[in-house]
C-alpha positions as a Markdown table, in Angstrom:
| # | Residue | x | y | z |
|---|---|---|---|---|
| 1 | Unk | 12.3 | -10.9 | 59.4 |
| 2 | Unk | 13.7 | -11.7 | 56.1 |
| 3 | Unk | 16.9 | -11.3 | 55.0 |
| 4 | Unk | 17.7 | -8.8 | 52.1 |
| 5 | Unk | 19.3 | -10.3 | 48.8 |
| 6 | Unk | 22.9 | -8.8 | 48.9 |
| 7 | Unk | 22.7 | -8.3 | 45.1 |
| 8 | Unk | 19.3 | -6.7 | 45.2 |
| 9 | Unk | 20.4 | -4.4 | 48.2 |
| 10 | Unk | 23.6 | -3.3 | 46.1 |
| 11 | Unk | 21.5 | -2.3 | 43.3 |
| 12 | Unk | 19.2 | -0.3 | 45.6 |
| 13 | Unk | 22.2 | 1.5 | 46.9 |
| 14 | Unk | 23.5 | 2.0 | 43.3 |
| 15 | Unk | 20.3 | 3.4 | 42.1 |
| 16 | Unk | 19.9 | 5.6 | 45.0 |
| 17 | Unk | 23.4 | 7.0 | 44.4 |
| 18 | Unk | 22.8 | 7.8 | 41.0 |
| 19 | Unk | 19.6 | 9.5 | 41.9 |
| 20 | Unk | 21.3 | 11.6 | 44.1 |
| 21 | Unk | 24.0 | 12.5 | 41.8 |
| 22 | Unk | 21.7 | 13.5 | 39.1 |
| 23 | Unk | 18.7 | 15.3 | 41.0 |
| 24 | Unk | 20.3 | 16.1 | 44.3 |
| 25 | Unk | 19.9 | 14.0 | 47.5 |
| 26 | Unk | 16.6 | 13.3 | 48.9 |
| 27 | Unk | 15.5 | 14.9 | 51.9 |
| 28 | Unk | 14.5 | 11.5 | 53.6 |
| 29 | Unk | 14.2 | 7.8 | 53.0 |
| 30 | Unk | 10.7 | 7.7 | 52.3 |
| 31 | Unk | 10.9 | 10.3 | 49.6 |
| 32 | Unk | 14.0 | 8.2 | 48.4 |
| 33 | Unk | 12.0 | 5.1 | 47.9 |
| 34 | Unk | 9.1 | 7.0 | 46.2 |
| 35 | Unk | 11.4 | 8.4 | 43.8 |
| 36 | Unk | 13.2 | 5.2 | 42.7 |
| 37 | Unk | 9.9 | 3.8 | 42.5 |
| 38 | Unk | 8.8 | 6.3 | 40.0 |
| 39 | Unk | 12.3 | 5.7 | 38.2 |
| 40 | Unk | 12.0 | 1.8 | 38.1 |
| 41 | Unk | 11.6 | 1.7 | 34.2 |
| 42 | Unk | 14.2 | 4.5 | 33.9 |
| 43 | Unk | 16.9 | 2.6 | 35.9 |
| 44 | Unk | 16.0 | -0.6 | 33.8 |
| 45 | Unk | 17.0 | 1.3 | 30.4 |
| 46 | Unk | 19.8 | 2.7 | 32.6 |
| 47 | Unk | 21.3 | -0.6 | 33.2 |
| 48 | Unk | 21.0 | -1.8 | 30.0 |
| 49 | Unk | 22.5 | 0.9 | 28.2 |
| 50 | Unk | 25.3 | 0.6 | 30.6 |
| 51 | Unk | 26.0 | -2.9 | 30.2 |
| 52 | Unk | 25.7 | -2.5 | 26.3 |
| 53 | Unk | 28.6 | 0.2 | 26.5 |
| 54 | Unk | 30.6 | -1.9 | 29.0 |
| 55 | Unk | 30.9 | 1.1 | 31.2 |
| 56 | Unk | 32.0 | 0.5 | 34.8 |
| 57 | Unk | 29.9 | 1.7 | 37.9 |
| 58 | Unk | 32.9 | 3.7 | 39.1 |
| 59 | Unk | 33.0 | 5.8 | 35.9 |
| 60 | Unk | 29.4 | 6.8 | 36.2 |
| 61 | Unk | 29.3 | 9.1 | 39.0 |
| 62 | Unk | 32.6 | 11.3 | 38.1 |
| 63 | Unk | 31.1 | 11.7 | 34.3 |
| 64 | Unk | 27.6 | 12.7 | 35.9 |
| 65 | Unk | 29.4 | 15.5 | 38.0 |
| 66 | Unk | 31.3 | 16.6 | 35.0 |
| 67 | Unk | 28.2 | 16.9 | 32.8 |
| 68 | Unk | 26.5 | 18.8 | 35.5 |
| 69 | Unk | 29.5 | 21.1 | 36.7 |
| 70 | Unk | 30.4 | 22.2 | 32.9 |
| 71 | Unk | 27.4 | 22.3 | 30.5 |
| 72 | Unk | 29.1 | 25.1 | 28.7 |
| 73 | Unk | 32.4 | 23.3 | 27.7 |
| 74 | Unk | 32.8 | 21.9 | 24.5 |
| 75 | Unk | 32.6 | 18.0 | 24.2 |
| 76 | Unk | 36.5 | 18.0 | 23.1 |
| 77 | Unk | 37.4 | 19.6 | 26.3 |
| 78 | Unk | 35.1 | 17.3 | 28.4 |
| 79 | Unk | 36.7 | 14.3 | 26.7 |
| 80 | Unk | 40.1 | 15.5 | 28.1 |
| 81 | Unk | 38.6 | 15.6 | 31.5 |
| 82 | Unk | 37.1 | 12.1 | 31.3 |
| 83 | Unk | 39.2 | 9.1 | 32.1 |
| 84 | Unk | 37.6 | 7.4 | 29.0 |
| 85 | Unk | 39.1 | 10.2 | 26.9 |
| 86 | Unk | 40.2 | 7.9 | 24.2 |
| 87 | Unk | 36.4 | 7.2 | 22.9 |
| 88 | Unk | 34.5 | 9.5 | 24.9 |
| 89 | Unk | 31.6 | 6.9 | 25.1 |
| 90 | Unk | 30.8 | 7.6 | 28.5 |
| 91 | Unk | 29.6 | 11.1 | 27.6 |
| 92 | Unk | 27.3 | 9.7 | 25.0 |
| 93 | Unk | 25.9 | 7.1 | 27.2 |
| 94 | Unk | 25.3 | 9.8 | 29.9 |
| 95 | Unk | 23.5 | 12.1 | 27.4 |
| 96 | Unk | 21.2 | 9.0 | 26.6 |
| 97 | Unk | 20.8 | 8.2 | 30.3 |
| 98 | Unk | 20.7 | 11.3 | 32.1 |
| 99 | Unk | 18.6 | 13.2 | 29.7 |
| 100 | Unk | 17.2 | 10.2 | 27.8 |
| 101 | Unk | 18.4 | 12.0 | 24.6 |
| 102 | Unk | 19.6 | 10.1 | 21.6 |
| 103 | Unk | 23.5 | 10.7 | 21.2 |
| 104 | Unk | 25.5 | 8.6 | 18.8 |
| 105 | Unk | 29.3 | 9.1 | 19.1 |
| 106 | Unk | 31.8 | 7.8 | 16.3 |
| 107 | Unk | 32.7 | 4.6 | 18.3 |
| 108 | Unk | 29.5 | 4.0 | 20.3 |
| 109 | Unk | 27.3 | 1.2 | 19.7 |
| 110 | Unk | 23.9 | 2.9 | 21.1 |
| 111 | Unk | 22.1 | 5.8 | 19.8 |
| 112 | Unk | 18.8 | 6.7 | 19.0 |
| 113 | Unk | 16.5 | 4.0 | 17.6 |
| 114 | Unk | 15.3 | 6.5 | 14.7 |
| 115 | Unk | 16.6 | 10.0 | 14.9 |
| 116 | Unk | 20.2 | 9.3 | 15.5 |
| 117 | Unk | 22.2 | 12.7 | 15.8 |
| 118 | Unk | 25.8 | 13.0 | 17.0 |
| 119 | Unk | 27.1 | 15.3 | 19.6 |
| 120 | Unk | 29.8 | 17.1 | 17.7 |
| 121 | Unk | 33.3 | 17.9 | 19.4 |
| 122 | Unk | 32.7 | 21.7 | 18.8 |
| 123 | Unk | 29.4 | 21.8 | 20.6 |
| 124 | Unk | 28.8 | 22.1 | 24.2 |
| 125 | Unk | 26.0 | 20.2 | 25.9 |
| 126 | Unk | 23.3 | 23.0 | 26.1 |
| 127 | Unk | 24.0 | 23.7 | 22.2 |
| 128 | Unk | 23.7 | 20.0 | 21.4 |
| 129 | Unk | 20.4 | 19.7 | 23.2 |
| 130 | Unk | 19.1 | 23.0 | 21.9 |
| 131 | Unk | 19.8 | 21.3 | 18.4 |
| 132 | Unk | 18.2 | 18.0 | 18.7 |
| 133 | Unk | 15.3 | 19.3 | 20.7 |
| 134 | Unk | 14.5 | 22.6 | 19.0 |
| 135 | Unk | 11.7 | 25.3 | 19.5 |
| 136 | Unk | 9.5 | 25.3 | 16.4 |
| 137 | Unk | 8.6 | 28.7 | 14.8 |
| 138 | Unk | 5.0 | 29.5 | 14.7 |
| 139 | Unk | 3.6 | 30.5 | 11.2 |
| 140 | Unk | 2.6 | 33.9 | 10.4 |
| 141 | Unk | -0.6 | 33.5 | 8.4 |
| 142 | Unk | -1.6 | 29.9 | 8.8 |
| 143 | Unk | -5.1 | 30.1 | 10.5 |
| 144 | Unk | -6.2 | 26.4 | 9.3 |
| 145 | Unk | -8.7 | 24.9 | 11.9 |
| 146 | Unk | -7.3 | 22.5 | 14.3 |
| 147 | Unk | -9.1 | 19.8 | 16.4 |
| 148 | Unk | -7.1 | 18.5 | 19.1 |
| 149 | Unk | -9.4 | 15.7 | 19.6 |
| 150 | Unk | -8.1 | 13.8 | 16.6 |
| 151 | Unk | -4.9 | 13.4 | 18.1 |
| 152 | Unk | -6.5 | 11.1 | 20.9 |
| 153 | Unk | -5.1 | 7.5 | 20.6 |
| 154 | Unk | -8.4 | 6.2 | 20.2 |
| 155 | Unk | -9.4 | 8.2 | 17.1 |
| 156 | Unk | -5.7 | 7.7 | 15.8 |
| 157 | Unk | -6.0 | 3.9 | 16.1 |
| 158 | Unk | -9.8 | 3.6 | 14.9 |
| 159 | Unk | -9.7 | 6.2 | 11.9 |
| 160 | Unk | -6.3 | 6.5 | 11.0 |
| 161 | Unk | -5.1 | 3.0 | 11.5 |
| 162 | Unk | -1.9 | 4.3 | 13.7 |
| 163 | Unk | -0.4 | 2.0 | 15.8 |
| 164 | Unk | 1.5 | 2.8 | 19.2 |
| 165 | Unk | 5.2 | 2.3 | 19.8 |
| 166 | Unk | 7.3 | 3.0 | 22.6 |
| 167 | Unk | 10.9 | 4.7 | 22.9 |
| 168 | Unk | 13.3 | 5.6 | 25.5 |
| 169 | Unk | 14.6 | 8.4 | 23.5 |
| 170 | Unk | 12.9 | 11.7 | 23.8 |
| 171 | Unk | 14.1 | 12.7 | 20.4 |
| 172 | Unk | 12.0 | 10.1 | 19.2 |
| 173 | Unk | 8.7 | 11.2 | 21.0 |
| 174 | Unk | 6.1 | 11.6 | 18.5 |
| 175 | Unk | 7.8 | 10.8 | 15.4 |
| 176 | Unk | 5.1 | 9.0 | 12.8 |
| 177 | Unk | 6.4 | 6.5 | 10.4 |
| 178 | Unk | 4.6 | 5.2 | 7.6 |
| 179 | Unk | 5.0 | 1.9 | 5.3 |
| 180 | Unk | 3.6 | -0.4 | 3.1 |
| 181 | Unk | 0.3 | -1.0 | 4.9 |
| 182 | Unk | 1.6 | 0.0 | 8.4 |
| 183 | Unk | 1.6 | 3.5 | 10.5 |
| 184 | Unk | 3.4 | 3.6 | 13.9 |
| 185 | Unk | 3.6 | 6.7 | 16.4 |
| 186 | Unk | 6.6 | 6.5 | 18.8 |
| 187 | Unk | 5.8 | 7.9 | 22.2 |
| 188 | Unk | 8.0 | 8.5 | 25.1 |
| 189 | Unk | 7.6 | 5.9 | 27.8 |
| 190 | Unk | 9.1 | 7.3 | 30.8 |
| 191 | Unk | 6.7 | 10.0 | 32.4 |
| 192 | Unk | 8.0 | 9.1 | 36.0 |
| 193 | Unk | 11.5 | 10.6 | 34.6 |
| 194 | Unk | 9.7 | 13.8 | 33.5 |
| 195 | Unk | 8.0 | 14.3 | 36.9 |
| 196 | Unk | 11.0 | 13.8 | 38.7 |
| 197 | Unk | 12.9 | 16.0 | 36.8 |
| 198 | Unk | 10.3 | 18.7 | 37.4 |
| 199 | Unk | 10.3 | 17.8 | 41.0 |
| 200 | Unk | 14.0 | 18.8 | 41.2 |
| 201 | Unk | 13.5 | 22.0 | 39.5 |
| 202 | Unk | 10.4 | 22.7 | 41.5 |
| 203 | Unk | 12.5 | 22.1 | 44.8 |
| 204 | Unk | 15.0 | 24.7 | 43.5 |
| 205 | Unk | 12.7 | 27.4 | 41.9 |
| 206 | Unk | 8.9 | 26.9 | 42.4 |
| 207 | Unk | 8.0 | 29.2 | 39.1 |
| 208 | Unk | 10.1 | 26.9 | 36.9 |
| 209 | Unk | 12.0 | 29.8 | 35.4 |
| 210 | Unk | 15.2 | 28.2 | 34.9 |
| 211 | Unk | 17.3 | 28.6 | 31.7 |
| 212 | Unk | 18.6 | 25.3 | 29.8 |
| 213 | Unk | 22.0 | 26.0 | 31.2 |
| 214 | Unk | 20.9 | 26.4 | 34.7 |
| 215 | Unk | 18.6 | 23.3 | 34.2 |
| 216 | Unk | 21.6 | 21.2 | 33.1 |
| 217 | Unk | 23.5 | 22.0 | 36.0 |
| 218 | Unk | 20.7 | 20.7 | 38.3 |
| 219 | Unk | 20.8 | 17.3 | 35.9 |
| 220 | Unk | 17.5 | 18.4 | 34.3 |
| 221 | Unk | 16.1 | 19.1 | 30.8 |
| 222 | Unk | 14.6 | 22.9 | 30.3 |
| 223 | Unk | 11.5 | 22.9 | 32.3 |
| 224 | Unk | 9.2 | 23.9 | 29.2 |
| 225 | Unk | 10.3 | 20.9 | 27.5 |
| 226 | Unk | 9.4 | 18.4 | 30.4 |
| 227 | Unk | 6.1 | 20.2 | 31.1 |
| 228 | Unk | 5.0 | 20.3 | 27.3 |
| 229 | Unk | 6.2 | 16.5 | 27.1 |
| 230 | Unk | 3.8 | 15.8 | 29.9 |
| 231 | Unk | 1.1 | 17.9 | 28.0 |
| 232 | Unk | 1.4 | 15.8 | 24.9 |
| 233 | Unk | 0.9 | 12.6 | 26.9 |
| 234 | Unk | -2.3 | 14.1 | 28.1 |
| 235 | Unk | -3.5 | 15.0 | 24.6 |
| 236 | Unk | -2.8 | 11.3 | 23.4 |
| 237 | Unk | -4.5 | 9.7 | 26.6 |
| 238 | Unk | -7.1 | 12.3 | 28.1 |
| 239 | Unk | -8.0 | 11.8 | 31.8 |
| 240 | Unk | -11.4 | 13.2 | 31.3 |
| 241 | Unk | -13.8 | 12.4 | 28.5 |
| 242 | Unk | -12.0 | 9.8 | 26.6 |
| 243 | Unk | -12.7 | 6.3 | 28.4 |
| 244 | Unk | -11.5 | 4.7 | 24.9 |
| 245 | Unk | -8.1 | 6.3 | 24.9 |
| 246 | Unk | -7.7 | 5.6 | 28.5 |
| 247 | Unk | -8.6 | 1.7 | 27.8 |
| 248 | Unk | -5.8 | 2.1 | 25.3 |
| 249 | Unk | -3.3 | 3.1 | 27.4 |
| 250 | Unk | -4.3 | 0.6 | 30.1 |
| 251 | Unk | -3.8 | -2.2 | 27.5 |
| 252 | Unk | -0.4 | -1.0 | 26.4 |
| 253 | Unk | 0.9 | -0.3 | 29.8 |
| 254 | Unk | 0.2 | -4.1 | 30.8 |
| 255 | Unk | 1.7 | -5.5 | 27.3 |
| 256 | Unk | 4.7 | -3.3 | 27.1 |
| 257 | Unk | 5.6 | -3.1 | 30.9 |
| 258 | Unk | 5.2 | 0.7 | 30.9 |
| 259 | Unk | 5.8 | 3.1 | 33.7 |
| 260 | Unk | 3.3 | 2.7 | 36.2 |
| 261 | Unk | 3.1 | 6.4 | 36.6 |
| 262 | Unk | 1.3 | 6.3 | 32.9 |
| 263 | Unk | -2.0 | 5.6 | 34.8 |
| 264 | Unk | -1.9 | 8.8 | 36.9 |
| 265 | Unk | -2.7 | 12.3 | 35.5 |
| 266 | Unk | 0.4 | 13.9 | 34.0 |
| 267 | Unk | -0.4 | 17.5 | 34.5 |
| 268 | Unk | 1.2 | 19.0 | 37.6 |
| 269 | Unk | -1.5 | 20.2 | 39.3 |
| 270 | Unk | -2.9 | 23.9 | 38.9 |
| 271 | Unk | -1.4 | 25.8 | 36.2 |
| 272 | Unk | -1.0 | 29.6 | 36.0 |
| 273 | Unk | -2.0 | 31.2 | 32.6 |
| 274 | Unk | -0.8 | 34.7 | 31.3 |
| 275 | Unk | -3.5 | 35.1 | 29.1 |
| 276 | Unk | -7.3 | 33.7 | 28.7 |
| 277 | Unk | -6.2 | 31.9 | 25.5 |
| 278 | Unk | -3.6 | 29.7 | 27.4 |
| 279 | Unk | -6.4 | 28.2 | 29.2 |
| 280 | Unk | -8.1 | 26.9 | 25.8 |
| 281 | Unk | -7.3 | 24.0 | 23.6 |
| 282 | Unk | -5.5 | 25.4 | 20.2 |
| 283 | Unk | -8.2 | 25.9 | 17.7 |
| 284 | Unk | -6.0 | 26.8 | 14.7 |
| 285 | Unk | -2.3 | 25.9 | 13.5 |
| 286 | Unk | -0.9 | 29.2 | 14.7 |
| 287 | Unk | -2.1 | 28.8 | 18.3 |
| 288 | Unk | -0.8 | 25.1 | 18.3 |
| 289 | Unk | 2.7 | 26.4 | 17.6 |
| 290 | Unk | 2.3 | 29.1 | 20.4 |
| 291 | Unk | 1.0 | 26.5 | 23.0 |
| 292 | Unk | 3.7 | 23.7 | 22.2 |
| 293 | Unk | 6.6 | 25.3 | 21.0 |
| 294 | Unk | 8.7 | 22.3 | 21.2 |
| 295 | Unk | 6.4 | 19.3 | 19.6 |
| 296 | Unk | 4.1 | 21.5 | 17.4 |
| 297 | Unk | 5.6 | 20.3 | 14.2 |
| 298 | Unk | 5.1 | 16.5 | 15.1 |
| 299 | Unk | 1.6 | 17.2 | 16.6 |
| 300 | Unk | 0.8 | 18.9 | 13.2 |
| 301 | Unk | 2.1 | 16.1 | 11.0 |
| 302 | Unk | 0.3 | 13.8 | 13.3 |
| 303 | Unk | -3.0 | 15.9 | 12.9 |
| 304 | Unk | -2.7 | 16.1 | 9.4 |
| 305 | Unk | -2.3 | 12.3 | 9.0 |
| 306 | Unk | -5.5 | 11.9 | 11.4 |
| 307 | Unk | -7.6 | 14.5 | 9.3 |
| 308 | Unk | -6.6 | 12.6 | 6.0 |
| 309 | Unk | -5.2 | 9.3 | 6.5 |
| 310 | Unk | -2.8 | 7.4 | 4.3 |
| 311 | Unk | -4.6 | 4.5 | 3.0 |
| 312 | Unk | -3.0 | 1.0 | 4.4 |
| 313 | Unk | -5.1 | -2.0 | 3.1 |
| 314 | Unk | -5.3 | -2.8 | -0.6 |
| 315 | Unk | -8.7 | -1.5 | -1.2 |
| 316 | Unk | -7.8 | 1.9 | 0.4 |
| 317 | Unk | -4.7 | 2.0 | -1.7 |
| 318 | Unk | -7.0 | 1.2 | -4.9 |
| 319 | Unk | -9.3 | 3.9 | -4.1 |
| 320 | Unk | -6.3 | 6.4 | -3.4 |
| 321 | Unk | -4.9 | 5.6 | -6.5 |
| 322 | Unk | -8.0 | 6.6 | -8.5 |
| 323 | Unk | -7.8 | 10.0 | -6.9 |
| 324 | Unk | -4.7 | 10.5 | -8.9 |
| 325 | Unk | -5.1 | 13.7 | -11.3 |
| 326 | Unk | -3.7 | 11.6 | -14.4 |
| 327 | Unk | -6.4 | 8.9 | -13.8 |
| 328 | Unk | -9.0 | 11.6 | -13.3 |
| 329 | Unk | -8.0 | 13.1 | -16.5 |
| 330 | Unk | -8.4 | 9.9 | -18.3 |
| 331 | Unk | -11.8 | 9.1 | -16.9 |
| 332 | Unk | -12.8 | 12.4 | -18.1 |
| 333 | Unk | -11.5 | 11.9 | -21.7 |
| 334 | Unk | -13.5 | 8.5 | -22.0 |
| 335 | Unk | -16.5 | 9.9 | -20.4 |
| 336 | Unk | -16.7 | 12.8 | -23.0 |
| 337 | Unk | -16.2 | 10.2 | -25.9 |
| 338 | Unk | -19.0 | 7.8 | -24.6 |
| 339 | Unk | -21.0 | 11.0 | -24.3 |
| 340 | Unk | -20.3 | 12.0 | -27.9 |
| 341 | Unk | -20.8 | 8.5 | -29.2 |
| 342 | Unk | -24.3 | 8.5 | -27.6 |
| 343 | Unk | -24.9 | 11.8 | -29.0 |
| 344 | Unk | -24.0 | 10.7 | -32.4 |
| 345 | Unk | -26.4 | 7.6 | -32.2 |
| 346 | Unk | -29.2 | 9.8 | -30.6 |
| 347 | Unk | -28.9 | 12.5 | -33.5 |
| 348 | Unk | -29.2 | 9.4 | -36.1 |
| 349 | Unk | -32.0 | 7.8 | -34.4 |
| 350 | Unk | -33.8 | 11.4 | -34.4 |
| 351 | Unk | -33.3 | 11.8 | -38.1 |
| 352 | Unk | -34.7 | 8.5 | -38.8 |
| 353 | Unk | -37.7 | 9.3 | -36.7 |
| 354 | Unk | -38.3 | 12.5 | -38.4 |
| 355 | Unk | -38.2 | 10.8 | -42.1 |
| 356 | Unk | -40.4 | 8.3 | -41.0 |
| 357 | Unk | -42.9 | 10.7 | -39.4 |
| 358 | Unk | -42.8 | 13.0 | -42.7 |
| 359 | Unk | -43.6 | 9.6 | -44.7 |
| 360 | Unk | -46.4 | 8.9 | -42.8 |
| 361 | Unk | -47.7 | 12.6 | -42.8 |
| 362 | Unk | -47.6 | 13.0 | -46.8 |
| 363 | Unk | -48.8 | 9.1 | -47.4 |
| 364 | Unk | -47.5 | 9.2 | -50.7 |
| 365 | Unk | -45.6 | 6.0 | -51.9 |
| 366 | Unk | -44.2 | 7.6 | -54.8 |
| 367 | Unk | -42.0 | 9.6 | -52.9 |
| 368 | Unk | -38.4 | 8.2 | -52.9 |
| 369 | Unk | -37.6 | 6.0 | -49.8 |
| 370 | Unk | -41.2 | 6.5 | -48.7 |
| 371 | Unk | -42.5 | 3.2 | -50.6 |
| 372 | Unk | -41.3 | 1.1 | -47.5 |
| 373 | Unk | -44.7 | 1.5 | -46.0 |
| 374 | Unk | -46.9 | 0.0 | -48.7 |
| 375 | Unk | -44.5 | -2.9 | -49.2 |
| 376 | Unk | -44.4 | -3.2 | -45.4 |
| 377 | Unk | -48.3 | -3.4 | -45.3 |
| 378 | Unk | -48.6 | -5.9 | -47.8 |
| 379 | Unk | -45.9 | -8.1 | -46.0 |
| 380 | Unk | -47.5 | -8.0 | -42.8 |
| 381 | Unk | -51.1 | -8.3 | -43.6 |
| 382 | Unk | -52.2 | -11.9 | -43.0 |
| 383 | Unk | -55.4 | -11.9 | -45.1 |
| 384 | Unk | -53.7 | -10.0 | -48.0 |
| 385 | Unk | -54.6 | -12.0 | -51.3 |
| 386 | Unk | -51.6 | -12.1 | -53.6 |
| 387 | Unk | -51.9 | -13.0 | -57.7 |
C-alpha cells in the first residue's frame, strides 16, 4: 500500500474545500472525486491566479462566503467587510476564479487577456456581471440568410484561415482578432466548470429557472449563460456529422492540455422546447439572436468573417486591394480610353478602305489620289518594259 504524498494530499483537501464552498458540499466521496477531476484545469488556473496575486489560502474561503451571501452589495461595501480592504484585490481575484470572468482592479496585476473590464465601487456583483456578459438585442428587420455550419472549426480553419486560441476568461469567449496575415478566435477552455455549475443549479432547481442573483448566491453564473456557452462549443465542434471538426478538437486538446471534458458531448441531455422553431438551427440573423442572446453578437461577427473572409496572404491582399472602388473607377476610365483609341483607329482604317474601294470601282487614274493604282502596277509588274 503506497503512502500518499503529504503535499498532494493537502492540495486535494484544499481543492475539495474550495469546491464545497463555491458549489456546495458533495453528497458522497465518489461524487467529490468525480467533480474535482472535472475541475482539474479549473483548479490549475485558480492556483496560478492565487499565486500571482499573492493571496493566502486562509483569506480565500471567507471572501467566497462573502460574495455568495451578498451579491447585491456594492463593491465599496464588500471591501469594508474584507480583511484586504486596503486594496480589494481578493474581490477581483475571486471574480476571475469563481466565475472565470475578467476583473481588473486599480492595483490588481491580473485581469482579462483581451477584454479588461473593471468592477466599479458603485456596482454590485450582479450588475457588474450583467454589464460584462450582456444579453444582445435581436434586430427587428434583419432576416438575412444564416448558415450555422459555417461556424464549425473545420470550416473556419479551411476556408477563413482562422486559428484557435484558448482563454480562461468567459468574457473573451468567441472574440475574433485580426491582424496583418493572421486571425485568431478565442474559445473558453473550461467546459467542466460550466457543467459543474449547471449540476449545482440543477440540484437546487431541476428547471434551471434561477435568476442571476439567486444563481450567484449558489456560487454560479446565470443558468442561461452556462447552457448557451456549452451550446456554442457544440456549434464549433459538432459531435455528429462533422468528423473534421472533432479531429481539430482532439488535436487542440492534446497540444494545449485542455479540459478532458472537451471530448464529451457538451449538451446536458434531453432539452425541452417551448416552440417548434426552438428545435431547429437558426436560419436567419434574427433567429440567431433569439436562440443565442448572450453570444449572438460574436457568433454573427464570426459568421460574417466565415462568409466573406478577410485576406491574409499577399496574393489575397493584392486581389482585395483591386476590389477598391477607386481602383475600379480608374480601371473603367482606362478601359474607356483604350476603347475610344481602338474606335478611332478602326474608323480611320475603314475610311481608307472605302476610298481604296471607290478608286478601284471608278478605275480612273486621273482622279486625285487615285493615280497610285497605275504607279503601283508599273512598279510591281516584273516584266514591264520602261523606256
